LUMDOTOR-345819 format. One line per 5 residues: their letters; for each residue x, y, z of C-alpha. Coordinates in steps of 0.1 Angstrom, whole numbers. Each point is the difference from the previous one (the first is absolute). Layout:
REM LUMDOTOR-345819
A) X Y Z ~ ...
***
This chain:
REM LUMDOTOR-345819
XXXXX) 280 -341 -588 ~ 23 23 18 ~ -7 32 20 ~ 21 31 9 ~ -2 4 37
XXXXX) 11 28 23 ~ 10 -9 36 ~ 3 27 27 ~ 19 -14 30 ~ 6 16 33
XXXXX) 29 -22 11 ~ 36 12 -3 ~ 13 -34 -8 ~ -22 -21 -23 ~ -3 -38 0
XXXXX) 15 -18 -30 ~ -22 1 -31 ~ -5 -37 1 ~ -28 -3 -26 ~ 2 0 -39
XXXXX) 0 36 -13 ~ 18 25 -22 ~ 13 31 19 ~ -8 31 -20 ~ 12 26 25
XXXXX) 9 4 36 ~ 7 31 21 ~ 3 7 37 ~ -3 31 22 ~ 35 11 -10
XXXXX) -14 7 -35 ~ -10 37 0 ~ -28 -7 -25 ~ -17 -24 23 ~ -14 27 23
XXXXX) -16 19 -29 ~ -14 -32 -13 ~ -16 -9 34 ~ -15 35 3 ~ -16 -6 -34
XXXXX) -12 -34 12 ~ -17 16 29 ~ -17 25 -23 ~ -11 -30 -21 ~ -16 -20 28
XXXXX) -17 31 14 ~ -11 12 -35 ~ 19 32 8 ~ -18 4 33 ~ -35 -4 -14
XXXXX) -8 -34 14 ~ -16 -1 35 ~ 26 -11 26 ~ -7 -34 14 ~ 19 -22 25
XXXXX) 14 -22 -28 ~ 10 30 -22 ~ 18 16 30 ~ 19 -32 7 ~ 10 -3 -37
XXXXX) 13 35 1 ~ 20 -7 31 ~ 15 -31 -17 ~ 10 20 -30 ~ 18 25 22
XXXXX) 20 -28 15 ~ 11 -17 -33 ~ 37 -8 -1 ~ 0 -22 -32 ~ -20 2 -32
XXXXX) 3 -29 -25 ~ -16 -5 -34 ~ -2 -36 -12 ~ -14 -20 -28 ~ -17 -30 15
XXXXX) -18 -29 -17 ~ -36 -6 12 ~ 9 -34 13 ~ 26 16 23 ~ -22 27 16
XXXXX) -7 -21 31 ~ 37 -5 6 ~ 5 38 -5 ~ -28 6 26 ~ 18 -21 25
XXXXX) 31 20 -6 ~ -19 33 3 ~ -13 -10 34 ~ 36 -6 12 ~ 11 33 -15
XXXXX) -29 19 15 ~ -10 12 -35 ~ -30 15 -17 ~ -6 -12 -36 ~ -11 21 -29
XXXXX) -13 -18 -31 ~ -6 12 -35 ~ -36 8 8 ~ 14 28 23 ~ -14 -18 31
XXXXX) 20 1 32 ~ -1 -34 16 ~ 10 -18 32 ~ 26 -28 -1 ~ -29 -25 -5
XXXXX) -11 19 -31 ~ -32 15 14 ~ -8 35 -10 ~ 8 27 26 ~ -6 30 -24
XXXXX) -17 -6 -33 ~ 15 19 -29 ~ -35 9 -12 ~ -19 12 30 ~ 23 -5 30
XXXXX) -22 -28 14 ~ 15 -26 24 ~ -6 -37 1 ~ -16 -8 34 ~ 25 -27 8
XXXXX) 31 19 -11 ~ 27 4 27 ~ 27 26 3 ~ 34 -16 3 ~ 19 6 33
XXXXX) 31 -18 12 ~ -8 -26 26 ~ 20 17 28 ~ -19 33 -6 ~ -33 -18 3
XXXXX) 11 -18 32 ~ 12 33 14 ~ -33 16 -6 ~ -18 -29 17 ~ 23 3 31
XXXXX) -6 37 2 ~ -38 -4 -3 ~ 2 -24 30 ~ 18 26 20 ~ -26 26 -8
XXXXX) -28 -24 9 ~ 15 -6 34 ~ 0 38 6 ~ -35 5 -14 ~ 11 20 -30
XXXXX) -20 -4 -32 ~ 14 6 -35 ~ -13 -12 -33 ~ 12 -34 -12 ~ 4 15 -34
XXXXX) 30 21 10 ~ 29 -17 -19 ~ 31 -14 16 ~ 32 20 -2 ~ 29 -12 -21
XXXXX) 16 -34 5 ~ 37 -5 7 ~ 6 -9 -37 ~ -14 34 -10 ~ 19 20 26
XXXXX) 29 24 -5 ~ 12 15 33 ~ 21 31 4 ~ 36 -7 9 ~ 13 7 35
XXXXX) 19 31 -11 ~ -32 15 -14 ~ -18 -9 33 ~ 26 18 21 ~ 0 31 -22
XXXXX) -38 1 2 ~ 1 -4 38 ~ 23 29 3 ~ -22 21 -23 ~ -31 -7 19
XXXXX) 17 9 33 ~ 13 32 -15 ~ -34 13 -11 ~ -19 -13 31 ~ 25 18 23
XXXXX) -3 32 -20 ~ -38 -2 0 ~ -1 -8 37 ~ 22 30 9 ~ -21 24 -21
XXXXX) -32 -14 16 ~ 13 3 35 ~ 14 35 -4 ~ 35 -13 6 ~ 13 -3 -36
XXXXX) 32 -18 -9 ~ 17 15 -30 ~ 0 -20 -32 ~ 38 6 -2 ~ 5 -16 34
XXXXX) -22 -30 -10 ~ 19 -4 -33 ~ 33 2 19 ~ -10 -28 24 ~ -16 -22 -26
XXXXX) 21 6 -32 ~ -9 -33 -16 ~ -37 7 0 ~ -14 -9 -34 ~ -25 28 -2
XXXXX) -27 0 -27 ~ -6 32 -20 ~ -30 8 22 ~ 19 -6 32 ~ 29 21 -11
XXXXX) -24 28 -9 ~ -17 -3 34 ~ 34 2 19 ~ 9 30 -21 ~ -33 19 5
XXXXX) 3 30 23 ~ -37 -1 8 ~ -16 -33 -9 ~ -38 -3 1 ~ -17 -13 31
XXXXX) -11 -31 -21 ~ 35 -7 -11 ~ 12 1 36 ~ -28 -24 12 ~ 6 -23 -30
XXXXX) 38 -3 7 ~ -4 -3 37 ~ -19 -33 -7 ~ 30 -14 -17 ~ 11 -15 33
XXXXX) -25 -27 -7 ~ 16 -8 -34 ~ 34 1 17 ~ -12 -27 24 ~ -8 -23 -29
XXXXX) 34 5 -16 ~ 18 -6 33 ~ -20 -31 5 ~ 9 -13 -34 ~ 36 7 7
XXXXX) -3 -20 32 ~ 7 29 23 ~ -36 -1 14 ~ -12 -32 16 ~ -36 4 -12
XXXXX) -24 25 -14 ~ -28 -6 25 ~ -37 4 -5 ~ -7 32 -20 ~ -20 17 28
XXXXX) 25 26 11 ~ 30 18 -13 ~ 36 -12 -1 ~ 24 3 29 ~ 18 30 -14
XXXXX) 27 4 27 ~ 10 -36 -4 ~ 2 3 -38 ~ 21 31 1 ~ 23 -14 27
XXXXX) 5 -32 -19 ~ 10 18 -32 ~ 24 25 17 ~ 16 -28 21 ~ 6 -23 -29
XXXXX) 10 28 -24 ~ -4 -1 -37 ~ 27 -28 -4 ~ -15 -21 28 ~ -35 2 -15
XXXXX) 13 -19 -30 ~ 27 -21 15 ~ -22 -13 28 ~ -32 -4 -21 ~ -18 -33 -1
XXXXX) -25 5 -27 ~ -32 -19 6 ~ -11 -28 -23 ~ -22 5 -30 ~ -27 -20 17
XXXXX) 0 22 31 ~ -2 32 -21 ~ -28 -14 -21 ~ -19 -11 30 ~ 2 35 14
XXXXX) -11 15 -33 ~ -30 -23 -4 ~ -11 7 35 ~ 4 37 -3 ~ -19 1 -33
XXXXX) -31 -15 16 ~ 3 20 32 ~ 3 32 -19 ~ -30 -9 -21 ~ -20 -7 32
XXXXX) 11 33 16 ~ -7 21 -30 ~ -34 -16 -6 ~ -11 7 35 ~ 11 36 -4
XXXXX) -20 4 -32 ~ -31 -14 18 ~ 5 24 30 ~ 9 -28 23 ~ 30 -5 24
XXXXX) 26 -23 -16 ~ -2 -36 15 ~ 26 -14 24 ~ 14 34 8 ~ 15 3 -34
XXXXX) 17 33 -7 ~ -6 11 -36 ~ 31 23 -3 ~ 23 -27 14 ~ -13 -25 -25
XXXXX) 3 25 -29 ~ 37 7 8 ~ 7 -37 4 ~ -17 -7 -33 ~ 21 25 -19
XXXXX) 32 -13 15 ~ -9 -37 -6 ~ -10 8 -36 ~ 33 18 -6 ~ 20 -28 16
XXXXX) -18 -26 -21 ~ 5 21 -31 ~ -37 0 -8 ~ -5 16 -34 ~ 38 9 1
XXXXX) -9 33 15 ~ 26 25 14 ~ -7 13 35 ~ -18 31 -11 ~ -23 -20 -23
XXXXX) -6 -30 23 ~ -37 -8 6 ~ -12 1 37 ~ -33 -16 -9 ~ -8 -37 0
***
């Protein structure tokens, strides 16, 4: 007896399909139809939003949002165990004809009938992502910071697509542009947007940033929001290798040093002398920031002071920058999520 099986894999490069099967279809993230299909899949597992959100359902949704490859296979029942071994290596969720969403071992994560989850089902995560989370949790324990064990790991290296160095430089210049403009307005010593654009002509401004620079009288909130972009700039400069470390997120960035470095290197030097950090370093920073941001926001919600001198606004700006750099949800700068 054979079964049609759908596999939803988060890795960019899949292991060889080394088990007996018939390939019915295969598409990757370059296929424009995949995004719409995945949105429909999220609607299916949530029952169009009517199912109560659970930890497992939340993790399943996050997995679907990271899918890079979708395969439909015909597999004989005798070969399902071999397929499960492959699914584990491909970091895949399995959907069977009964409409159940299953882990690589075949245990039900989301029942097609009522959304129930088998108590032993395990969400798939790449081994390096799980190890990274474990290392981060050890750091937090040393500092006396408590976060839920249920918070998922961030993406693994095999799931990661980083911005290229040219994009990073353009973003650094854009962040400096709007932060300088906001700082001048806030201090009462404004620098004209024309002067900023003339000094930083390669700034890759987002539509919202361009609108802010063009505004004659931006709102007080716009000014405050863009003044905080120095913190996002620090992250981009760190990733480019022009900042030795990010430091503990308890105080703001060293703005004079950031500005001096950029203007001394110049736009060409920012790219020519860049030494982009490794995927592992970037993901380590992302995983740590996700958990620190959660701890700081939770303390604020409960009316407490964030632990370990954490600064919520610094963490939020770092989160947005790291999410953008790691292409989380493929969001452009104006749509990037600053939450965890």
